[in-house]
N, C-alpha and C positions, 0 to 999 in steps of 0.2 A: 504493500501501499503504500503510495506518494502521498507525504503530509504537506498539503498545498496551503491549509490556513486552520488554526486551533485544530489540528489534529484531524482534520476533514479531507480525504481524499476527493478526485474529480466528483464522483457520482453522489458522495456525501454532502457535499459544497453544494453541488447542483439542486438537492433535494432540500437544502436547507433554507433555501430562498425560493420555492417552487409554491409559491401561493395557491396557484390554482389547482395544484396537486392534493395540496392539502386541505382543501375543504371539497369534501364529496360531489356536493350539488352546487359547485361555484357555478356553473353556466346557469342554473336557475336563478340566482341571483342576477345576472347578468339581463336575463331574459325579462326579469320583473323591475329591473332599473329601468329598461328601454322601455316600457308601458307606461311605469310613473311618470319618467321625463317626458314623452309625449303627450301626456296628459297637462301636467304643468305648463309646457309651451303653449297647448290649446287653451286652457284655463285662465293663465295670469297675464297680466300687461306686460309685455317684454318686446325688446328690440334687437333681432337676431343678427349674427353674423356682421357686427360693426367691425372695420377694418384696422386694427392697429399697426401694421406692418405689410411691406410688400411680398412674403411668401403666401402660398395659398392659404397655410392654415394659420395664418396670424388674423385671427378672429375672435370675436369678444360674443358673446351673449348677455343682457343686461335685463335683469328684473328687477323691476322697480316697484317698492312700497306704496308708495304715493303719498309721502310725506316731505315737504320741502327739507332740504341741508340734512335728511337722514344719513346715518353711517354707512358704510359700505364695506362688502366683504368680497374680496376677490378670491375665487377658488379655483385651484389649478387640479387637474385631472391626473389620475395614475395610470399604471398601464406599463409600468419600468421602461419607462423614457420612449418605448416602440410600440405601443398600441394605444388603443381608446382615443377619444374625443371628446369635446365638451359636452356634445348633445345627450351622450348616456349619463351624465351626472345632473343634468337639469332639477331632477327629483332633490338633490341636496338643498335647494335653495329654499324649500319649504320652512325648513328649521329658522334659518338667519331671517327671512319675511316675516314669521311669527313675531319676530322680536323687533320689529320695526326697522331691517335691515334692507337694503338695497344689496342685490346679488350678481357679481360680474364673473361668468365662467368663461375660461378662454383654452384656446387649443393651441398647439405650437406643432413646430417640425419635428417629426418623430426619426430615431433611429431606423434604419442605415442611411436613411438621406442626411441627416444632421448628426454630427458629434456633439455631445454632451455640453463642451464648451458654447456652441452656437444655441442648443436647447435653453442655457440659463439664460444667455444674452437676449432671447426673444421674450421670456417671462419677465426680464427687466424692461424692455421694452414695452410690454403689455401694461406692465404697472405704471410706467412713464405717462403712457397715452391716457391712460384711466385718470391719473392724479391731474393731466391738464385737461381733461373734458368731465370730471365728474361733477362741477358747478354746473355745467349745461344739461347733464341728465339728470339735475335735482338731488344731488347728494353734496355731502359738505365735506370737501377737501381736507380738513383736518381730522376727518375719522373714517379713514382708510384701514382696514385690516386685511389679513392674507391668510388663507389657510389652505391645505391641500391634504390629499391621501396617498399613500404609499409612495410612488415616484414624487408625486404632488407634494408629499411632506417633505421630501429632499429638497423639492425646489423652492417650499416656503422657508425652510432654513437656508437657505441660499440668498433668500430675498429679505429676511427680517433686518437687516441692520440698514435698509433703505431708509433713508430721511422722511420718505412719505407716509410709511408704515408706522401706525398706532399701536399694533399688537398683530401677534399671529398664534396660529394653532396647527400643528404639525400631527398628523395622523397617520401611526404604522410607516413610517419614514425609514428612509436609509442615509446614515449619516456618516459612515465611514465606507468608501467605495473599494476599498482594497478587495474584499471577498467578491464583491460583483465583477472585479476585472479579472478574477481567477475562474468564474463559473461561468454554466450556458449563456448568462446574459449577455457576454460580452462578445458573443458572433457576431452580434448586430450593433452594440455598442461602439466596439472597436476601442475601449479605453486602453492607452498606454498607462505607465506608473505615474508619468508626472501629471497627465490629465485628471485620472483618479486622485491625486493626493490635491490639486488646487480646486477639485469640486467637491471634497470632503468637508462638510461643515464642521466635523469632529475636530477637524486639524486647522480650522480658522475660526474661532471664536472672536467675536468682534470685540473692541474695548468699550463700545457702548451700542446698545439696541434695546428697540421695545420690548416688553414682555413677552414671553413665549409659553404656550401650554403643550407640554409633550404627552403624547398619548399612545397606546396602544393595547389592543386586546388582550386580556389574561390567556385566552384561548390560542394565539397565534403562534406561529413557529418560534421555537427557543432563540433563533438568532434574531428575527424581528424585535421579540421582546429585548433581548440584549442591547441590541441597537440603540434603542429609544431609553432603556434605562442607562446607558453610558452617556448617552451623550446630552440627556438632561442632568445626571452628575455632573459633568462637565461644564455645562452652561450655569449650573449655580455656584461650582466653586470658584467659576470666572468672576463670580461677584455680580452676573446677568439677574434679570428680574424673570421670574416664572414660576411655573409649577409644572408637576406631573400628575396628569389626571389617569387613574386608571380606571379599566374597561372590564372588571370581572366578567368571565363568561362569555366575552366577546370574541369572534374570529375576524379573520381579516375583511370579510365582507360584511359582516354586522358592525363592525366597528365604525365605519363610515355613516352608516343609518344613525347613529346616536346624534347627529349633526342633523338630517334630515327631518327627524321627528321634533316637532314643536317642544315637546316634554324631554327630548332625550338627554343622557348626560352630557354631552359635548354641547349642545345648545344651551344649557344652562350655564355651563363653564364660560362659552362665549359672550353669555349676559354679563356675568361677573366682570370680565375683560373690557367690554365695550363703555365707554365713558363717553 
């Protein structure tokens, strides 16, 4: 056995990050999300496919809560940087909308078409566009928050030190990309050691940042739990504001649903974060 990472060979390391295989009915969750998302787009006031950049996937959907100068949540989808799109995650807006928050969901260019440096850059571009246009969309420029799930949790952590951000919520994220560089996910990501290091939030804690909530399901893969716990511990040891929000009994797919429900654990945590 070749020890690639923390005592794991390639097969074990692949399994340690395969969220779809770890949840037997993961496809059923995706189907349900598609249905819920289509319903909210049909029922709620929204502006779809607002362009924030030149690439085909540089688009943003905006759900307005209908209150002037309301806070806004920018949500970044998951899919291990190589799958999914904003349309699948429209359902997540239900929870923040119930708090009186606008919700903006973005898509970004996926691997292998884009390297991770570019993906992070596009997310920063989306944030900059939203900060510049939020007032005309009815939001408060001084109350802009960011959240993301899975790969979006990683991208949330990469954006949290941006001056426009008032607070963040990172759900089931990846904060050290070294194991990603060494497993099956790198077939499309093509990370080299330097790119993995410069895009690992755990290795680049900011001197100052807005409060960050880090959360992961108690029934998620051990590596996902370890990544979140290690990142939050480093964040707090660095003197940065934030807290860890445990989600007992939740796996990778039910974790994000705690933000989609108006009474969800993450919706309540977000309510405490928003000022």
